SEMIDREN-199508 format. One record per residue (C-alpha): x, y, z; residue number from 1; residue in three letters. Coordinates in steps of 0.25 Angstrom, whole numbers. Layout:
BEGIN
> east:north:up:seq:type
> X:Y:Z:NUM:ala;
...
REM end
This chain:
BEGIN
> east:north:up:seq:type
> 151:586:622:1:met;
> 139:591:622:2:thr;
> 127:583:616:3:gln;
> 123:591:606:4:val;
> 139:592:600:5:thr;
> 141:580:600:6:trp;
> 128:574:591:7:arg;
> 133:588:582:8:arg;
> 146:580:580:9:glu;
> 140:567:578:10:leu;
> 130:574:568:11:thr;
> 142:581:559:12:leu;
> 150:566:561:13:ala;
> 138:560:555:14:val;
> 138:570:545:15:gly;
> 153:568:540:16:leu;
> 151:554:539:17:leu;
> 139:554:530:18:gly;
> 146:564:523:19:leu;
> 158:558:521:20:ala;
> 149:545:515:21:val;
> 143:553:506:22:ile;
> 156:558:501:23:leu;
> 162:544:501:24:gly;
> 150:537:492:25:phe;
> 151:551:482:26:met;
> 165:550:481:27:phe;
> 166:534:482:28:his;
> 154:531:474:29:trp;
> 159:523:460:30:pro;
> 165:514:474:31:leu;
> 154:516:480:32:val;
> 144:510:469:33:gln;
> 154:500:463:34:met;
> 155:493:478:35:ser;
> 139:493:479:36:phe;
> 140:485:465:37:arg;
> 152:477:468:38:gly;
> 164:482:460:39:asn;
> 173:488:472:40:leu;
> 179:476:475:41:ile;
> 183:474:461:42:ala;
> 184:490:457:43:leu;
> 197:487:469:44:leu;
> 203:476:466:45:asp;
> 206:482:451:46:gln;
> 212:495:458:47:lys;
> 219:486:466:48:arg;
> 226:477:455:49:gln;
> 226:490:447:50:glu;
> 236:496:457:51:arg;
> 244:485:461:52:arg;
> 248:484:447:53:glu;
> 253:497:448:54:val;
> 260:495:461:55:gln;
> 265:482:459:56:phe;
> 268:482:448:57:gln;
> 278:471:441:58:gly;
> 274:462:452:59:val;
> 268:450:447:60:lys;
> 257:442:455:61:thr;
> 250:429:455:62:leu;
> 236:426:459:63:glu;
> 234:414:468:64:leu;
> 235:400:459:65:ala;
> 248:406:452:66:gln;
> 256:409:466:67:ala;
> 249:392:472:68:tyr;
> 254:386:459:69:gln;
> 269:396:461:70:thr;
> 269:391:476:71:trp;
> 265:376:473:72:gln;
> 278:377:462:73:glu;
> 285:383:473:74:lys;
> 290:392:463:75:lys;
> 291:403:470:76:ala;
> 294:409:486:77:leu;
> 280:415:493:78:phe;
> 281:428:500:79:val;
> 271:432:510:80:asp;
> 271:447:511:81:ala;
> 262:445:522:82:arg;
> 262:451:539:83:lys;
> 271:440:546:84:ala;
> 258:436:554:85:glu;
> 253:434:542:86:glu;
> 264:424:535:87:tyr;
> 262:417:549:88:gln;
> 248:414:548:89:glu;
> 247:407:534:90:leu;
> 257:409:523:91:his;
> 259:405:509:92:val;
> 267:389:512:93:gln;
> 282:393:510:94:gly;
> 279:407:508:95:ala;
> 290:416:515:96:val;
> 285:428:525:97:asn;
> 287:444:519:98:val;
> 281:452:528:99:pro;
> 277:469:525:100:pro;
> 283:471:537:101:glu;
> 298:466:530:102:thr;
> 298:472:516:103:trp;
> 305:483:519:104:ala;
> 317:473:526:105:glu;
> 315:468:512:106:leu;
> 329:468:507:107:pro;
> 336:464:519:108:ser;
> 326:450:520:109:ser;
> 330:435:517:110:glu;
> 319:436:504:111:leu;
> 326:444:499:112:ile;
> 341:437:499:113:lys;
> 331:426:492:114:met;
> 335:422:475:115:asp;
> 329:434:468:116:arg;
> 324:425:458:117:ala;
> 315:419:468:118:arg;
> 297:418:461:119:glu;
> 292:423:474:120:leu;
> 274:425:478:121:val;
> 272:437:487:122:val;
> 259:436:493:123:tyr;
> 252:444:505:124:cys;
> 239:443:511:125:ser;
> 227:444:500:126:gln;
> 226:451:486:127:glu;
> 222:463:491:128:ser;
> 233:464:498:129:cys;
> 248:473:490:130:asp;
> 260:465:500:131:asp;
> 263:455:489:132:ala;
> 266:464:478:133:leu;
> 271:473:488:134:lys;
> 280:462:493:135:leu;
> 281:457:478:136:ala;
> 287:470:472:137:lys;
> 298:472:486:138:lys;
> 303:458:480:139:leu;
> 306:463:465:140:lys;
> 312:475:470:141:ala;
> 320:468:478:142:ala;
> 324:458:467:143:gly;
> 316:448:467:144:phe;
> 311:445:452:145:asn;
> 301:435:453:146:arg;
> 291:439:463:147:val;
> 275:436:462:148:leu;
> 264:444:470:149:ala;
> 255:433:475:150:phe;
> 242:445:475:151:thr;
> 230:433:481:152:gly;
> 237:434:494:153:gly;
> 239:422:506:154:phe;
> 223:424:507:155:arg;
> 223:417:492:156:ala;
> 232:407:496:157:trp;
> 224:404:508:158:asp;
> 212:404:502:159:glu;
> 215:395:493:160:ala;
> 221:385:500:161:gly;
> 234:384:495:162:tyr;
> 246:382:507:163:pro;
> 252:388:517:164:ala;
> 258:390:531:165:asp;
> 257:395:544:166:thr;
> 271:402:550:167:gly;
> 285:404:546:168:arg;
REM end
């Protein structure tokens, strides 16, 4: 490739990149403005909550204080919906692990053989994670009628200094 051809292609690439940036700003200007004002995160959180209310309709949720109180009172079995490696590293004390890769086998799992009236609290890694809600919905569909999703996730639990355990 000659130096002239290389420069022409570089100029064209830079021009296309510039056009893409300009069009991106034009089409998303309201979001750009919200970001500059510091309101974008709140909007995204609101939209996530609205989507969750529709997608996971019927799944009851718990906040951190409610989850901890439930754990202290030994009212429920805590179900960790994170990957096995994360669970083994650290999890809510007494929780069982039902990682996403095993959800397809849920109908034949040991968890399904439990008393369907037992209360279950399902959690995943953090507030932005939907795995707790997804697994809670699957457990409800499997006949568990007392399933709650702790939406703060393990990160909130750990940051609060609540009891955690390693390994199985």
